[in-house]
C-alpha positions as CSV (number, residue, x, y, z in Angstrom):
1,M,101.8,7.5,127.4
2,N,104.9,5.6,128.5
3,N,104.3,2.0,129.5
4,Y,108.0,1.1,129.7
5,L,108.2,-1.5,132.5
6,F,111.6,-0.5,134.0
7,G,111.0,3.3,134.3
8,Q,113.5,6.0,133.4
9,G,117.1,6.9,134.2
10,L,119.2,4.1,135.7
11,S,116.3,1.8,135.8
12,K,115.9,2.0,132.1
13,R,119.3,0.3,131.7
14,L,118.3,-2.6,134.0
15,P,117.4,-5.0,131.1
16,L,120.8,-4.5,129.6
17,L,122.5,-5.4,132.9
18,L,120.3,-8.5,133.1
19,L,121.3,-9.5,129.6
20,L,125.0,-8.9,130.2
21,P,125.8,-12.3,132.0
22,G,124.2,-14.3,129.2
23,L,125.9,-12.2,126.5
24,L,129.3,-12.6,128.1
25,L,128.7,-16.4,128.4
26,Y,127.8,-16.5,124.7
27,L,130.9,-14.6,123.8
28,L,133.0,-16.9,125.9
29,I,131.8,-20.3,124.8
30,A,130.3,-19.7,121.3
31,L,131.2,-16.6,119.4
32,G,134.8,-16.3,120.8
33,P,135.9,-19.8,119.8
34,S,134.2,-19.4,116.4
35,L,136.1,-16.2,115.7
36,A,139.3,-17.9,116.9
37,T,138.7,-20.8,114.6
38,S,138.4,-18.5,111.6
39,V,141.7,-16.8,112.5
40,Y,143.5,-20.1,113.2
41,S,142.5,-21.4,109.7
42,F,145.0,-18.9,108.2
43,T,147.9,-20.3,110.3
44,D,149.9,-23.5,110.7
45,A,148.9,-23.9,114.4
46,T,149.4,-27.4,115.8
47,G,147.8,-26.9,119.2
48,I,151.1,-28.1,120.8
49,R,152.2,-25.8,123.7
50,G,155.2,-23.8,122.8
51,A,155.1,-24.6,119.1
52,P,155.4,-21.5,116.9
53,V,152.3,-20.3,115.0
54,N,152.9,-18.7,111.6
55,W,150.5,-16.9,109.3
56,I,150.2,-18.8,106.0
57,G,147.2,-17.1,104.4
58,L,145.0,-19.4,102.3
59,D,147.4,-22.3,102.1
60,N,145.2,-24.5,104.4
61,Y,142.2,-23.9,102.2
62,R,144.1,-24.6,99.0
63,E,145.5,-27.8,100.4
64,F,142.1,-28.9,101.8
65,L,140.2,-28.4,98.6
66,F,142.6,-28.4,95.7
67,R,146.0,-30.0,96.3
68,G,146.9,-33.6,95.7
69,A,145.4,-36.9,96.9
70,A,144.5,-35.4,100.3
71,S,142.2,-32.9,98.7
72,R,140.5,-35.6,96.7
73,E,139.8,-37.5,100.0
74,N,138.4,-34.3,101.5
75,I,136.1,-33.8,98.5
76,D,135.0,-37.4,98.8
77,A,134.3,-36.8,102.5
78,L,132.3,-33.8,101.6
79,Q,130.2,-35.9,99.2
80,R,129.7,-38.6,101.8
81,T,128.5,-35.8,104.2
82,L,125.9,-34.8,101.7
83,T,124.9,-38.4,101.1
84,F,124.7,-39.1,104.8
85,S,122.5,-36.0,105.3
86,L,120.2,-36.9,102.4
87,F,119.5,-40.4,103.7
88,V,119.3,-39.4,107.4
89,T,117.0,-36.4,106.8
90,T,114.7,-38.3,104.4
91,I,114.3,-41.5,106.4
92,Q,114.3,-39.9,109.9
93,F,111.7,-37.3,108.8
94,S,109.5,-39.9,107.3
95,L,109.7,-42.4,110.1
96,G,109.2,-39.7,112.7
97,L,106.1,-38.6,111.0
98,L,104.7,-42.1,110.6
99,V,105.4,-43.1,114.2
100,A,104.0,-39.9,115.5
101,M,100.7,-40.4,113.5
102,I,100.4,-43.9,114.8
103,L,101.1,-43.0,118.4
104,N,98.7,-40.0,118.2
105,Q,95.9,-42.6,118.0
106,R,94.1,-44.1,121.0
107,I,95.9,-47.4,121.0
108,K,96.9,-49.7,123.8
109,G,100.3,-49.1,125.2
110,R,100.6,-45.7,123.5
111,D,102.5,-44.1,126.3
112,F,104.9,-47.0,126.6
113,F,105.8,-46.8,122.9
114,R,106.3,-43.1,123.1
115,V,108.8,-43.5,125.8
116,L,110.4,-46.4,124.0
117,Y,111.0,-44.5,120.8
118,F,112.2,-41.4,122.6
119,M,114.6,-43.2,125.0
120,P,117.6,-43.3,122.6
121,V,117.6,-39.5,122.5
122,I,118.5,-39.2,126.1
123,L,121.6,-41.5,125.8
124,G,124.9,-39.9,125.0
125,V,126.5,-40.5,121.6
126,A,129.2,-42.7,123.2
127,I,126.6,-44.9,124.8
128,Q,124.6,-45.1,121.6
129,G,127.7,-46.1,119.6
130,L,129.0,-48.6,122.1
131,M,125.7,-50.3,122.4
132,W,125.5,-50.8,118.6
133,K,129.1,-51.7,118.3
134,L,128.6,-54.6,120.8
135,F,125.3,-55.5,119.1
136,L,127.0,-55.7,115.7
137,L,130.1,-57.6,116.8
138,P,130.9,-60.0,113.9
139,R,131.9,-62.7,116.3
140,G,129.5,-63.3,119.2
141,G,127.3,-60.3,118.7
142,P,123.5,-60.9,118.8
143,V,122.9,-60.1,115.1
144,A,125.8,-62.3,114.1
145,E,124.3,-65.1,116.1
146,V,121.0,-64.8,114.5
147,L,122.5,-64.7,111.0
148,A,124.6,-67.8,111.9
149,L,121.3,-69.7,112.5
150,F,120.6,-69.3,108.7
151,G,124.2,-70.0,107.7
152,A,124.9,-66.4,106.9
153,K,127.5,-64.0,108.3
154,S,128.5,-60.3,107.9
155,E,131.4,-58.1,109.0
156,F,129.0,-55.3,109.7
157,L,131.0,-52.2,110.8
158,G,134.3,-53.9,110.0
159,G,133.3,-55.0,106.5
160,Q,133.0,-53.0,103.2
161,P,133.0,-49.2,103.7
162,S,129.6,-48.9,102.1
163,V,128.1,-51.5,104.5
164,A,129.7,-49.8,107.5
165,F,128.5,-46.4,106.3
166,G,125.0,-47.7,105.9
167,W,125.0,-49.0,109.5
168,V,126.1,-45.6,110.8
169,I,123.2,-44.1,109.0
170,A,120.8,-46.6,110.6
171,V,122.2,-45.9,114.1
172,Q,122.0,-42.1,113.5
173,I,118.3,-42.5,112.6
174,W,117.6,-44.8,115.6
175,A,119.4,-42.3,117.9
176,N,117.5,-39.2,116.8
177,M,114.2,-40.3,115.4
178,G,112.6,-39.9,118.8
179,I,113.0,-36.1,118.9
180,T,111.5,-35.9,115.4
181,M,108.6,-37.9,116.6
182,V,108.0,-35.7,119.6
183,I,108.0,-32.5,117.6
184,F,105.4,-34.1,115.2
185,L,103.3,-35.3,118.1
186,A,103.2,-31.8,119.5
187,G,102.1,-30.5,116.2
188,L,99.4,-33.2,115.7
189,Q,97.9,-32.4,119.1
190,T,97.3,-28.8,118.1
191,I,95.1,-29.8,115.2
192,P,91.4,-29.6,116.3
193,S,89.6,-33.0,116.1
194,E,86.5,-31.1,114.8
195,L,88.2,-30.6,111.4
196,Y,88.7,-34.3,111.0
197,E,85.1,-35.0,112.0
198,A,83.7,-32.4,109.6
199,A,85.9,-33.8,106.7
200,R,84.7,-37.4,107.4
201,I,81.1,-36.3,107.3
202,D,81.8,-34.8,103.8
203,G,83.2,-38.2,102.8
204,A,86.9,-37.6,103.1
205,G,89.1,-40.8,103.5
206,G,92.4,-41.3,105.2
207,W,94.6,-39.9,102.4
208,K,92.5,-36.8,101.9
209,L,92.4,-36.1,105.6
210,F,96.2,-36.3,105.7
211,R,96.7,-34.2,102.5
212,H,94.2,-31.5,103.2
213,I,94.2,-31.2,107.0
214,T,97.2,-32.9,108.7
215,W,99.9,-32.0,106.2
216,P,99.1,-28.2,105.9
217,L,98.4,-27.7,109.6
218,L,101.6,-29.6,110.6
219,T,103.6,-26.9,108.7
220,P,105.4,-25.5,111.8
221,S,106.5,-28.9,113.0
222,I,107.4,-30.0,109.4
223,N,109.6,-26.9,109.0
224,T,111.3,-27.4,112.4
225,N,112.1,-31.0,111.8
226,F,113.2,-30.4,108.2
227,L,115.8,-27.8,109.4
228,L,116.9,-29.7,112.5
229,N,117.4,-32.9,110.6
230,I,119.4,-31.3,107.8
231,I,121.7,-29.3,110.0
232,G,122.1,-32.1,112.6
233,S,123.0,-34.7,110.0
234,L,125.5,-32.3,108.2
235,Q,127.3,-31.8,111.5
236,A,127.2,-35.4,112.7
237,W,130.5,-37.2,113.1
238,Q,130.7,-38.6,116.7
239,L,129.0,-41.9,115.8
240,F,131.6,-42.5,113.1
241,L,134.3,-42.0,115.7
242,V,132.7,-44.6,118.1
243,L,131.4,-47.1,115.5
244,T,134.0,-47.2,112.7
245,G,137.0,-45.1,113.7
246,Y,138.9,-43.5,110.9
247,K,137.9,-46.1,108.3
248,N,138.7,-45.2,104.7
249,G,135.5,-44.7,102.7
250,T,133.4,-43.8,105.7
251,Q,134.8,-40.4,106.9
252,V,132.5,-37.5,106.8
253,L,133.7,-33.9,106.9
254,G,133.1,-33.3,110.6
255,Y,135.1,-36.4,111.5
256,L,137.8,-35.3,109.1
257,V,138.1,-32.0,111.0
258,F,138.4,-33.8,114.3
259,A,140.9,-36.3,113.0
260,Q,143.2,-33.6,111.6
261,G,142.9,-31.4,114.6
262,F,143.6,-34.0,117.2
263,G,146.0,-36.3,115.4
264,Q,143.8,-39.3,114.6
265,T,144.2,-40.4,111.0
266,S,144.2,-44.2,111.0
267,G,142.4,-46.1,113.8
268,S,144.5,-45.6,116.9
269,T,147.5,-44.3,115.0
270,S,148.3,-40.6,115.6
271,S,149.9,-38.1,113.4
272,A,151.1,-34.6,113.9
273,F,148.4,-32.2,115.1
274,R,147.3,-29.8,112.4
275,Q,144.7,-27.6,114.1
276,G,145.2,-24.7,111.6
277,F,144.4,-27.1,108.8
278,A,141.4,-28.6,110.8
279,A,140.2,-25.0,111.4
280,A,140.1,-24.5,107.6
281,G,138.1,-27.7,107.2
282,S,135.7,-26.6,109.9
283,I,135.1,-23.3,108.1
284,V,134.4,-25.2,104.9
285,L,131.9,-27.3,106.8
286,F,130.4,-24.1,108.3
287,F,129.8,-22.6,104.9
288,L,128.3,-25.9,103.6
289,V,125.9,-25.9,106.5
290,L,125.2,-22.2,106.0
291,I,124.4,-22.5,102.3
292,I,122.2,-25.6,102.7
293,G,120.6,-24.2,105.8
294,F,119.7,-21.0,104.1
295,S,118.4,-22.9,101.1
296,A,116.3,-25.1,103.3
297,Q,115.0,-22.0,105.2
298,Y,114.0,-20.4,101.9
299,I,112.0,-23.6,101.0
300,V,110.2,-23.9,104.3
301,N,109.4,-20.1,104.3
302,R,107.8,-20.5,100.9
303,R,105.9,-23.5,102.1
304,E,104.7,-21.6,105.2
305,Q,103.5,-18.7,103.2
306,R,101.5,-21.0,100.9
307,Y,99.8,-23.0,103.7
308,M,99.6,-20.5,106.6
């Protein structure tokens, strides 16, 4: 018996026709530019209209990864990207889970705090960065004024690279923790309250309730947040642009790609555009995200099979 919804003949092809606009849009704004980037990575393209484009093979990759002082800076940026991802993923994941569990309780002002914690997510990166840049102004900023009351001061984003890097991590977590919280809240609300009541009757305390009920049954939310946090933090760079600019010792790989592709290499100072070289850097970043993403996917799949 044929239960096919769209019938036979020409009607059978209707789903393909309906999918065609979306497929064309995907090719235009996603797959097409990605393929073009991979091709440009083998050229000396500058992006300047009228400039010749020559095929140079793997020279961009060799320069990016292996040649001279610039390659060492790129490797350092890659290491900072991994460090940034580690701290952001770990802290954002943990805070999101903690806040979600607190705001899943029947407490006064619960809805207000849910909105408060989620509000940064709806702001653009430029707004997020400018807010914190003003907040952390070393002269006249609110934090500087509070520190001055205790006779202390800090350069914040303009100080040591490690300090500025740490502040960007903090802002990144503040900006995105809300979506992690919401995903955990959605997962917590799918757990039947009867399970907790039955476990409490059997004498289970708070830690056992979390370990044996909450943690296993949150598996879909845990897996989703784990992957989103890792991939999002590996690709993040816009806050570095707004908060620190091209500050030595703070660049991550994504910002390095932007700076090389669009000519920004030292604050507001511009250099020659090297979009072919930047394309090679973006492919390196792509494979970094791909490898770590697949590894994370393998881990969460194993965990899902164990719990679910």
